[in-house]
C-alpha positions in Angstrom: -13.0 -7.5 36.5 -16.0 -8.8 38.6 -19.1 -6.9 38.7 -21.8 -7.6 41.1 -25.5 -6.7 41.4 -28.1 -7.0 43.7 -31.6 -8.4 42.4 -34.7 -9.6 43.6 -36.5 -12.7 42.4 -40.3 -12.1 41.8 -41.5 -15.4 42.4 -40.6 -15.8 46.1 -39.2 -12.7 47.0 -35.9 -14.2 47.9 -32.9 -11.3 47.3 -30.2 -12.7 44.9 -26.7 -11.3 44.2 -25.3 -11.9 40.3 -21.9 -11.9 40.2 -20.2 -11.5 36.6 -16.6 -12.5 36.5 -14.7 -11.7 33.5 -11.2 -13.8 33.1 -8.7 -12.8 31.1 -7.1 -16.4 31.7 -8.7 -19.6 30.5 -7.2 -21.2 34.0 -8.9 -18.5 36.2 -12.4 -19.0 34.1 -11.9 -22.9 34.8 -11.0 -22.3 38.6 -14.3 -20.0 38.7 -16.4 -22.4 37.3 -15.3 -25.2 39.6 -15.3 -23.2 42.6 -19.0 -22.1 41.7 -19.9 -26.0 41.0 -18.7 -27.2 44.5 -20.6 -24.3 46.3 -23.4 -25.1 44.6 -23.6 -28.6 46.2 -23.2 -27.1 49.8 -26.4 -26.8 52.1 -25.4 -25.1 55.4 -26.8 -21.9 57.3 -23.0 -20.4 57.3 -22.3 -20.7 53.7 -23.9 -18.6 51.0 -26.0 -20.7 48.6 -25.2 -20.7 45.1 -28.7 -20.8 43.0 -27.3 -21.0 39.4 -23.8 -20.6 37.4 -23.7 -20.2 33.8 -21.3 -18.5 31.0 -22.7 -15.2 29.5 -24.1 -16.0 25.8 -21.5 -15.1 23.4 -18.5 -14.8 25.7 -17.5 -18.1 27.4 -14.6 -15.8 29.5 -17.6 -14.2 31.4 -19.0 -16.5 34.2 -21.9 -16.0 36.4 -23.0 -16.9 39.6 -26.3 -16.3 41.1 -26.4 -16.6 44.8 -28.2 -15.7 47.9 -27.9 -11.9 49.2 -25.8 -12.2 52.5 -26.1 -8.7 54.2 -23.6 -9.5 56.7 -25.7 -8.4 59.5 -26.5 -12.0 60.7 -25.5 -12.8 64.4 -24.2 -16.2 65.1 -24.8 -18.0 68.8 
């Protein structure tokens, strides 16, 4: 199950997405963490920026990714 919420970071007015993914299998959870960690290292205009990743307190099977909001209206030259 994946839950996605849009939120606003009050400090710099950057729109963010909070993606919470509950995995039923340990392998799926590990894969999600690895993918988020890899994406956090990228800095490219065509890749959504991952700001932070963490496990929900009390439930390590719920991995959370905080990333930039991308509305899909961007035009490429």
